[in-house]
mmCIF file as gemmi writes it, N, C-alpha and C atoms, coordinates in Angstrom:
data_model
loop_
_atom_site.group_PDB
_atom_site.id
_atom_site.type_symbol
_atom_site.label_atom_id
_atom_site.label_alt_id
_atom_site.label_comp_id
_atom_site.label_asym_id
_atom_site.label_entity_id
_atom_site.label_seq_id
_atom_site.pdbx_PDB_ins_code
_atom_site.Cartn_x
_atom_site.Cartn_y
_atom_site.Cartn_z
_atom_site.occupancy
_atom_site.B_iso_or_equiv
_atom_site.pdbx_formal_charge
_atom_site.auth_seq_id
_atom_site.auth_asym_id
_atom_site.pdbx_PDB_model_num
ATOM 1 N N . MET Axp A 1 ? 20.886 -9.254 17.816 1 0 ? 1 A 1
ATOM 2 C CA . MET Axp A 1 ? 19.548 -9.536 17.328 1 0 ? 1 A 1
ATOM 3 C C . MET Axp A 1 ? 19.37 -9.008 15.895 1 0 ? 1 A 1
ATOM 4 N N . PHE Axp A 2 ? 19.936 -7.817 15.652 1 0 ? 2 A 1
ATOM 5 C CA . PHE Axp A 2 ? 19.815 -7.226 14.318 1 0 ? 2 A 1
ATOM 6 C C . PHE Axp A 2 ? 20.471 -8.107 13.26 1 0 ? 2 A 1
ATOM 7 N N . LEU Axp A 3 ? 21.687 -8.574 13.558 1 0 ? 3 A 1
ATOM 8 C CA . LEU Axp A 3 ? 22.39 -9.441 12.611 1 0 ? 3 A 1
ATOM 9 C C . LEU Axp A 3 ? 21.661 -10.761 12.412 1 0 ? 3 A 1
ATOM 10 N N . LEU Axp A 4 ? 21.114 -11.296 13.478 1 0 ? 4 A 1
ATOM 11 C CA . LEU Axp A 4 ? 20.333 -12.522 13.373 1 0 ? 4 A 1
ATOM 12 C C . LEU Axp A 4 ? 19.117 -12.298 12.475 1 0 ? 4 A 1
ATOM 13 N N . GLY Axp A 5 ? 18.478 -11.155 12.63 1 0 ? 5 A 1
ATOM 14 C CA . GLY Axp A 5 ? 17.334 -10.816 11.778 1 0 ? 5 A 1
ATOM 15 C C . GLY Axp A 5 ? 17.735 -10.707 10.316 1 0 ? 5 A 1
ATOM 16 N N . LEU Axp A 6 ? 18.885 -10.066 10.051 1 0 ? 6 A 1
ATOM 17 C CA . LEU Axp A 6 ? 19.375 -9.953 8.669 1 0 ? 6 A 1
ATOM 18 C C . LEU Axp A 6 ? 19.679 -11.32 8.071 1 0 ? 6 A 1
ATOM 19 N N . LEU Axp A 7 ? 20.338 -12.169 8.848 1 0 ? 7 A 1
ATOM 20 C CA . LEU Axp A 7 ? 20.652 -13.512 8.353 1 0 ? 7 A 1
ATOM 21 C C . LEU Axp A 7 ? 19.388 -14.326 8.09 1 0 ? 7 A 1
ATOM 22 N N . ALA Axp A 8 ? 18.413 -14.209 8.971 1 0 ? 8 A 1
ATOM 23 C CA . ALA Axp A 8 ? 17.148 -14.92 8.775 1 0 ? 8 A 1
ATOM 24 C C . ALA Axp A 8 ? 16.431 -14.405 7.532 1 0 ? 8 A 1
ATOM 25 N N . ALA Axp A 9 ? 16.46 -13.097 7.311 1 0 ? 9 A 1
ATOM 26 C CA . ALA Axp A 9 ? 15.82 -12.521 6.125 1 0 ? 9 A 1
ATOM 27 C C . ALA Axp A 9 ? 16.511 -13.016 4.857 1 0 ? 9 A 1
ATOM 28 N N . ARG Axp A 10 ? 17.83 -13.117 4.897 1 0 ? 10 A 1
ATOM 29 C CA . ARG Axp A 10 ? 18.578 -13.631 3.738 1 0 ? 10 A 1
ATOM 30 C C . ARG Axp A 10 ? 18.236 -15.098 3.495 1 0 ? 10 A 1
ATOM 31 N N . TYR Axp A 11 ? 18.189 -15.89 4.544 1 0 ? 11 A 1
ATOM 32 C CA . TYR Axp A 11 ? 17.881 -17.314 4.438 1 0 ? 11 A 1
ATOM 33 C C . TYR Axp A 11 ? 16.479 -17.531 3.869 1 0 ? 11 A 1
ATOM 34 N N . LEU Axp A 12 ? 15.532 -16.712 4.287 1 0 ? 12 A 1
ATOM 35 C CA . LEU Axp A 12 ? 14.151 -16.856 3.821 1 0 ? 12 A 1
ATOM 36 C C . LEU Axp A 12 ? 13.919 -16.263 2.437 1 0 ? 12 A 1
ATOM 37 N N . GLY Axp A 13 ? 14.926 -15.6 1.887 1 0 ? 13 A 1
ATOM 38 C CA . GLY Axp A 13 ? 14.811 -15.077 0.529 1 0 ? 13 A 1
ATOM 39 C C . GLY Axp A 13 ? 14.319 -13.649 0.439 1 0 ? 13 A 1
ATOM 40 N N . TYR Axp A 14 ? 14.162 -12.972 1.567 1 0 ? 14 A 1
ATOM 41 C CA . TYR Axp A 14 ? 13.709 -11.582 1.53 1 0 ? 14 A 1
ATOM 42 C C . TYR Axp A 14 ? 14.821 -10.649 1.062 1 0 ? 14 A 1
ATOM 43 N N . ILE Axp A 15 ? 16.063 -11.02 1.33 1 0 ? 15 A 1
ATOM 44 C CA . ILE Axp A 15 ? 17.208 -10.248 0.866 1 0 ? 15 A 1
ATOM 45 C C . ILE Axp A 15 ? 17.835 -11.03 -0.283 1 0 ? 15 A 1
ATOM 46 N N . LYS Axp A 16 ? 17.782 -10.459 -1.459 1 0 ? 16 A 1
ATOM 47 C CA . LYS Axp A 16 ? 18.283 -11.161 -2.63 1 0 ? 16 A 1
ATOM 48 C C . LYS Axp A 16 ? 19.77 -10.92 -2.863 1 0 ? 16 A 1
ATOM 49 N N . SER Axp A 17 ? 20.274 -9.767 -2.472 1 0 ? 17 A 1
ATOM 50 C CA . SER Axp A 17 ? 21.673 -9.425 -2.686 1 0 ? 17 A 1
ATOM 51 C C . SER Axp A 17 ? 22.129 -8.482 -1.578 1 0 ? 17 A 1
ATOM 52 N N . TRP Axp A 18 ? 23.265 -8.78 -0.973 1 0 ? 18 A 1
ATOM 53 C CA . TRP Axp A 18 ? 23.789 -7.912 0.073 1 0 ? 18 A 1
ATOM 54 C C . TRP Axp A 18 ? 24.17 -6.551 -0.488 1 0 ? 18 A 1
ATOM 55 N N . ARG Axp A 19 ? 24.66 -6.532 -1.723 1 0 ? 19 A 1
ATOM 56 C CA . ARG Axp A 19 ? 25.075 -5.261 -2.334 1 0 ? 19 A 1
ATOM 57 C C . ARG Axp A 19 ? 23.889 -4.34 -2.606 1 0 ? 19 A 1
ATOM 58 N N . GLN Axp A 20 ? 22.75 -4.921 -2.846 1 0 ? 20 A 1
ATOM 59 C CA . GLN Axp A 20 ? 21.563 -4.15 -3.176 1 0 ? 20 A 1
ATOM 60 C C . GLN Axp A 20 ? 20.616 -4.015 -1.98 1 0 ? 20 A 1
ATOM 61 N N . LEU Axp A 21 ? 21.094 -4.293 -0.794 1 0 ? 21 A 1
ATOM 62 C CA . LEU Axp A 21 ? 20.248 -4.288 0.402 1 0 ? 21 A 1
ATOM 63 C C . LEU Axp A 21 ? 19.548 -2.953 0.608 1 0 ? 21 A 1
ATOM 64 N N . ARG Axp A 22 ? 20.284 -1.856 0.475 1 0 ? 22 A 1
ATOM 65 C CA . ARG Axp A 22 ? 19.697 -0.529 0.689 1 0 ? 22 A 1
ATOM 66 C C . ARG Axp A 22 ? 18.574 -0.255 -0.318 1 0 ? 22 A 1
ATOM 67 N N . ALA Axp A 23 ? 18.782 -0.605 -1.577 1 0 ? 23 A 1
ATOM 68 C CA . ALA Axp A 23 ? 17.755 -0.404 -2.611 1 0 ? 23 A 1
ATOM 69 C C . ALA Axp A 23 ? 16.545 -1.292 -2.346 1 0 ? 23 A 1
ATOM 70 N N . GLN Axp A 24 ? 16.785 -2.514 -1.883 1 0 ? 24 A 1
ATOM 71 C CA . GLN Axp A 24 ? 15.68 -3.424 -1.585 1 0 ? 24 A 1
ATOM 72 C C . GLN Axp A 24 ? 14.842 -2.902 -0.421 1 0 ? 24 A 1
ATOM 73 N N . ILE Axp A 25 ? 15.501 -2.362 0.587 1 0 ? 25 A 1
ATOM 74 C CA . ILE Axp A 25 ? 14.772 -1.793 1.728 1 0 ? 25 A 1
ATOM 75 C C . ILE Axp A 25 ? 13.967 -0.584 1.282 1 0 ? 25 A 1
ATOM 76 N N . ARG Axp A 26 ? 14.572 0.276 0.464 1 0 ? 26 A 1
ATOM 77 C CA . ARG Axp A 26 ? 13.873 1.459 -0.035 1 0 ? 26 A 1
ATOM 78 C C . ARG Axp A 26 ? 12.635 1.059 -0.849 1 0 ? 26 A 1
ATOM 79 N N . LEU Axp A 27 ? 12.778 0.036 -1.695 1 0 ? 27 A 1
ATOM 80 C CA . LEU Axp A 27 ? 11.648 -0.444 -2.498 1 0 ? 27 A 1
ATOM 81 C C . LEU Axp A 27 ? 10.542 -1.01 -1.605 1 0 ? 27 A 1
ATOM 82 N N . ALA Axp A 28 ? 10.922 -1.762 -0.591 1 0 ? 28 A 1
ATOM 83 C CA . ALA Axp A 28 ? 9.932 -2.329 0.328 1 0 ? 28 A 1
ATOM 84 C C . ALA Axp A 28 ? 9.187 -1.228 1.085 1 0 ? 28 A 1
ATOM 85 N N . MET Axp A 29 ? 9.906 -0.182 1.494 1 0 ? 29 A 1
ATOM 86 C CA . MET Axp A 29 ? 9.259 0.92 2.204 1 0 ? 29 A 1
ATOM 87 C C . MET Axp A 29 ? 8.321 1.69 1.279 1 0 ? 29 A 1
ATOM 88 N N . GLU Axp A 30 ? 8.686 1.856 0.024 1 0 ? 30 A 1
ATOM 89 C CA . GLU Axp A 30 ? 7.812 2.527 -0.937 1 0 ? 30 A 1
ATOM 90 C C . GLU Axp A 30 ? 6.529 1.719 -1.162 1 0 ? 30 A 1
ATOM 91 N N . ARG Axp A 31 ? 6.677 0.393 -1.291 1 0 ? 31 A 1
ATOM 92 C CA . ARG Axp A 31 ? 5.484 -0.457 -1.435 1 0 ? 31 A 1
ATOM 93 C C . ARG Axp A 31 ? 4.598 -0.344 -0.211 1 0 ? 31 A 1
ATOM 94 N N . ARG Axp A 32 ? 5.196 -0.284 0.977 1 0 ? 32 A 1
ATOM 95 C CA . ARG Axp A 32 ? 4.41 -0.149 2.21 1 0 ? 32 A 1
ATOM 96 C C . ARG Axp A 32 ? 3.655 1.175 2.228 1 0 ? 32 A 1
ATOM 97 N N . ARG Axp A 33 ? 4.327 2.264 1.827 1 0 ? 33 A 1
ATOM 98 C CA . ARG Axp A 33 ? 3.649 3.563 1.786 1 0 ? 33 A 1
ATOM 99 C C . ARG Axp A 33 ? 2.458 3.527 0.821 1 0 ? 33 A 1
ATOM 100 N N . ARG Axp A 34 ? 2.661 2.9 -0.34 1 0 ? 34 A 1
ATOM 101 C CA . ARG Axp A 34 ? 1.558 2.81 -1.311 1 0 ? 34 A 1
ATOM 102 C C . ARG Axp A 34 ? 0.392 2 -0.757 1 0 ? 34 A 1
ATOM 103 N N . MET Axp A 35 ? 0.703 0.907 -0.078 1 0 ? 35 A 1
ATOM 104 C CA . MET Axp A 35 ? -0.366 0.08 0.488 1 0 ? 35 A 1
ATOM 105 C C . MET Axp A 35 ? -1.118 0.831 1.576 1 0 ? 35 A 1
ATOM 106 N N . LEU Axp A 36 ? -0.404 1.571 2.413 1 0 ? 36 A 1
ATOM 107 C CA . LEU Axp A 36 ? -1.072 2.36 3.451 1 0 ? 36 A 1
ATOM 108 C C . LEU Axp A 36 ? -1.954 3.435 2.84 1 0 ? 36 A 1
ATOM 109 N N . PHE Axp A 37 ? -1.469 4.102 1.777 1 0 ? 37 A 1
ATOM 110 C CA . PHE Axp A 37 ? -2.263 5.118 1.107 1 0 ? 37 A 1
ATOM 111 C C . PHE Axp A 37 ? -3.516 4.498 0.497 1 0 ? 37 A 1
ATOM 112 N N . THR Axp A 38 ? -3.359 3.359 -0.157 1 0 ? 38 A 1
ATOM 113 C CA . THR Axp A 38 ? -4.503 2.697 -0.786 1 0 ? 38 A 1
ATOM 114 C C . THR Axp A 38 ? -5.541 2.305 0.252 1 0 ? 38 A 1
ATOM 115 N N . GLY Axp A 39 ? -5.091 1.784 1.388 1 0 ? 39 A 1
ATOM 116 C CA . GLY Axp A 39 ? -6.03 1.412 2.447 1 0 ? 39 A 1
ATOM 117 C C . GLY Axp A 39 ? -6.775 2.614 3.004 1 0 ? 39 A 1
ATOM 118 N N . ALA Axp A 40 ? -6.05 3.702 3.229 1 0 ? 40 A 1
ATOM 119 C CA . ALA Axp A 40 ? -6.69 4.913 3.745 1 0 ? 40 A 1
ATOM 120 C C . ALA Axp A 40 ? -7.668 5.49 2.728 1 0 ? 40 A 1
ATOM 121 N N . TYR Axp A 41 ? -7.268 5.501 1.455 1 0 ? 41 A 1
ATOM 122 C CA . TYR Axp A 41 ? -8.147 6.031 0.42 1 0 ? 41 A 1
ATOM 123 C C . TYR Axp A 41 ? -9.399 5.17 0.269 1 0 ? 41 A 1
ATOM 124 N N . ALA Axp A 42 ? -9.241 3.859 0.415 1 0 ? 42 A 1
ATOM 125 C CA . ALA Axp A 42 ? -10.399 2.959 0.328 1 0 ? 42 A 1
ATOM 126 C C . ALA Axp A 42 ? -11.385 3.245 1.462 1 0 ? 42 A 1
ATOM 127 N N . ARG Axp A 43 ? -10.869 3.506 2.666 1 0 ? 43 A 1
ATOM 128 C CA . ARG Axp A 43 ? -11.767 3.818 3.787 1 0 ? 43 A 1
ATOM 129 C C . ARG Axp A 43 ? -12.521 5.115 3.537 1 0 ? 43 A 1
ATOM 130 N N . VAL Axp A 44 ? -11.831 6.132 3.032 1 0 ? 44 A 1
ATOM 131 C CA . VAL Axp A 44 ? -12.486 7.406 2.735 1 0 ? 44 A 1
ATOM 132 C C . VAL Axp A 44 ? -13.549 7.213 1.653 1 0 ? 44 A 1
ATOM 133 N N . ALA Axp A 45 ? -13.211 6.462 0.615 1 0 ? 45 A 1
ATOM 134 C CA . ALA Axp A 45 ? -14.172 6.213 -0.464 1 0 ? 45 A 1
ATOM 135 C C . ALA Axp A 45 ? -15.391 5.461 0.072 1 0 ? 45 A 1
ATOM 136 N N . GLU Axp A 46 ? -15.169 4.527 0.964 1 0 ? 46 A 1
ATOM 137 C CA . GLU Axp A 46 ? -16.286 3.782 1.556 1 0 ? 46 A 1
ATOM 138 C C . GLU Axp A 46 ? -17.201 4.71 2.342 1 0 ? 46 A 1
ATOM 139 N N . TRP Axp A 47 ? -16.619 5.635 3.114 1 0 ? 47 A 1
ATOM 140 C CA . TRP Axp A 47 ? -17.428 6.588 3.867 1 0 ? 47 A 1
ATOM 141 C C . TRP Axp A 47 ? -18.224 7.491 2.93 1 0 ? 47 A 1
ATOM 142 N N . GLU Axp A 48 ? -17.606 7.918 1.846 1 0 ? 48 A 1
ATOM 143 C CA . GLU Axp A 48 ? -18.297 8.779 0.885 1 0 ? 48 A 1
ATOM 144 C C . GLU Axp A 48 ? -19.467 8.04 0.228 1 0 ? 48 A 1
ATOM 145 N N . VAL Axp A 49 ? -19.254 6.782 -0.101 1 0 ? 49 A 1
ATOM 146 C CA . VAL Axp A 49 ? -20.326 6 -0.735 1 0 ? 49 A 1
ATOM 147 C C . VAL Axp A 49 ? -21.471 5.775 0.245 1 0 ? 49 A 1
ATOM 148 N N . GLU Axp A 50 ? -21.173 5.579 1.516 1 0 ? 50 A 1
ATOM 149 C CA . GLU Axp A 50 ? -22.22 5.38 2.512 1 0 ? 50 A 1
ATOM 150 C C . GLU Axp A 50 ? -23.114 6.608 2.648 1 0 ? 50 A 1
ATOM 151 N N . ARG Axp A 51 ? -22.591 7.79 2.345 1 0 ? 51 A 1
ATOM 152 C CA . ARG Axp A 51 ? -23.375 9.017 2.447 1 0 ? 51 A 1
ATOM 153 C C . ARG Axp A 51 ? -24.315 9.207 1.263 1 0 ? 51 A 1
ATOM 154 N N . CYS Axp A 52 ? -24.119 8.445 0.202 1 0 ? 52 A 1
ATOM 155 C CA . CYS Axp A 52 ? -24.918 8.631 -1.022 1 0 ? 52 A 1
ATOM 156 C C . CYS Axp A 52 ? -26.393 8.311 -0.757 1 0 ? 52 A 1
ATOM 157 N N . THR Axp A 53 ? -27.251 9.106 -1.392 1 0 ? 53 A 1
ATOM 158 C CA . THR Axp A 53 ? -28.693 8.903 -1.236 1 0 ? 53 A 1
ATOM 159 C C . THR Axp A 53 ? -29.355 8.473 -2.538 1 0 ? 53 A 1
ATOM 160 N N . SER Axp A 54 ? -28.607 8.475 -3.636 1 0 ? 54 A 1
ATOM 161 C CA . SER Axp A 54 ? -29.191 8.071 -4.919 1 0 ? 54 A 1
ATOM 162 C C . SER Axp A 54 ? -28.163 7.304 -5.747 1 0 ? 54 A 1
ATOM 163 N N . GLY Axp A 55 ? -28.646 6.649 -6.777 1 0 ? 55 A 1
ATOM 164 C CA . GLY Axp A 55 ? -27.781 5.895 -7.665 1 0 ? 55 A 1
ATOM 165 C C . GLY Axp A 55 ? -26.822 6.781 -8.436 1 0 ? 55 A 1
ATOM 166 N N . GLU Axp A 56 ? -27.305 7.975 -8.825 1 0 ? 56 A 1
ATOM 167 C CA . GLU Axp A 56 ? -26.449 8.894 -9.568 1 0 ? 56 A 1
ATOM 168 C C . GLU Axp A 56 ? -25.303 9.404 -8.691 1 0 ? 56 A 1
ATOM 169 N N . GLU Axp A 57 ? -25.618 9.701 -7.453 1 0 ? 57 A 1
ATOM 170 C CA . GLU Axp A 57 ? -24.597 10.165 -6.528 1 0 ? 57 A 1
ATOM 171 C C . GLU Axp A 57 ? -23.567 9.057 -6.276 1 0 ? 57 A 1
ATOM 172 N N . PHE Axp A 58 ? -24.059 7.822 -6.147 1 0 ? 58 A 1
ATOM 173 C CA . PHE Axp A 58 ? -23.169 6.678 -5.972 1 0 ? 58 A 1
ATOM 174 C C . PHE Axp A 58 ? -22.251 6.515 -7.183 1 0 ? 58 A 1
ATOM 175 N N . ALA Axp A 59 ? -22.812 6.625 -8.384 1 0 ? 59 A 1
ATOM 176 C CA . ALA Axp A 59 ? -22.019 6.496 -9.607 1 0 ? 59 A 1
ATOM 177 C C . ALA Axp A 59 ? -20.944 7.581 -9.668 1 0 ? 59 A 1
ATOM 178 N N . GLY Axp A 60 ? -21.296 8.783 -9.284 1 0 ? 60 A 1
ATOM 179 C CA . GLY Axp A 60 ? -20.314 9.869 -9.266 1 0 ? 60 A 1
ATOM 180 C C . GLY Axp A 60 ? -19.179 9.595 -8.297 1 0 ? 60 A 1
ATOM 181 N N . GLU Axp A 61 ? -19.504 9.118 -7.115 1 0 ? 61 A 1
ATOM 182 C CA . GLU Axp A 61 ? -18.475 8.787 -6.124 1 0 ? 61 A 1
ATOM 183 C C . GLU Axp A 61 ? -17.602 7.637 -6.599 1 0 ? 61 A 1
ATOM 184 N N . LEU Axp A 62 ? -18.211 6.664 -7.251 1 0 ? 62 A 1
ATOM 185 C CA . LEU Axp A 62 ? -17.463 5.526 -7.758 1 0 ? 62 A 1
ATOM 186 C C . LEU Axp A 62 ? -16.481 5.955 -8.842 1 0 ? 62 A 1
ATOM 187 N N . ILE Axp A 63 ? -16.931 6.799 -9.742 1 0 ? 63 A 1
ATOM 188 C CA . ILE Axp A 63 ? -16.047 7.323 -10.793 1 0 ? 63 A 1
ATOM 189 C C . ILE Axp A 63 ? -14.923 8.118 -10.172 1 0 ? 63 A 1
ATOM 190 N N . HIS Axp A 64 ? -15.247 8.952 -9.21 1 0 ? 64 A 1
ATOM 191 C CA . HIS Axp A 64 ? -14.213 9.754 -8.526 1 0 ? 64 A 1
ATOM 192 C C . HIS Axp A 64 ? -13.171 8.851 -7.846 1 0 ? 64 A 1
ATOM 193 N N . ALA Axp A 65 ? -13.622 7.773 -7.222 1 0 ? 65 A 1
ATOM 194 C CA . ALA Axp A 65 ? -12.709 6.864 -6.524 1 0 ? 65 A 1
ATOM 195 C C . ALA Axp A 65 ? -11.739 6.201 -7.495 1 0 ? 65 A 1
ATOM 196 N N . PHE Axp A 66 ? -12.234 5.854 -8.686 1 0 ? 66 A 1
ATOM 197 C CA . PHE Axp A 66 ? -11.362 5.178 -9.654 1 0 ? 66 A 1
ATOM 198 C C . PHE Axp A 66 ? -10.443 6.147 -10.381 1 0 ? 66 A 1
ATOM 199 N N . GLU Axp A 67 ? -10.751 7.432 -10.381 1 0 ? 67 A 1
ATOM 200 C CA . GLU Axp A 67 ? -9.906 8.428 -11.04 1 0 ? 67 A 1
ATOM 201 C C . GLU Axp A 67 ? -8.763 8.884 -10.157 1 0 ? 67 A 1
ATOM 202 N N . ALA Axp A 68 ? -8.807 8.58 -8.875 1 0 ? 68 A 1
ATOM 203 C CA . ALA Axp A 68 ? -7.779 9.057 -7.938 1 0 ? 68 A 1
ATOM 204 C C . ALA Axp A 68 ? -6.425 8.414 -8.24 1 0 ? 68 A 1
ATOM 205 N N . PRO Axp A 69 ? -5.363 9.061 -7.811 1 0 ? 69 A 1
ATOM 206 C CA . PRO Axp A 69 ? -4.006 8.53 -8.078 1 0 ? 69 A 1
ATOM 207 C C . PRO Axp A 69 ? -3.754 7.246 -7.426 1 0 ? 69 A 1
């Protein structure tokens, strides 16, 4: 099943080079980690904005959200 999955990934263009397979997997996992972090950070920012009671507080939270890594 694993080999079939690898061949299907190559056929569909997900694997560009067999020699660079390990680097491609590492890059894909790094992108996944970044996407998960961004999603989690967006949820936290949304909760913080929901707690705001004024426009100034909202602006502060918005600035803080955009300054994050």
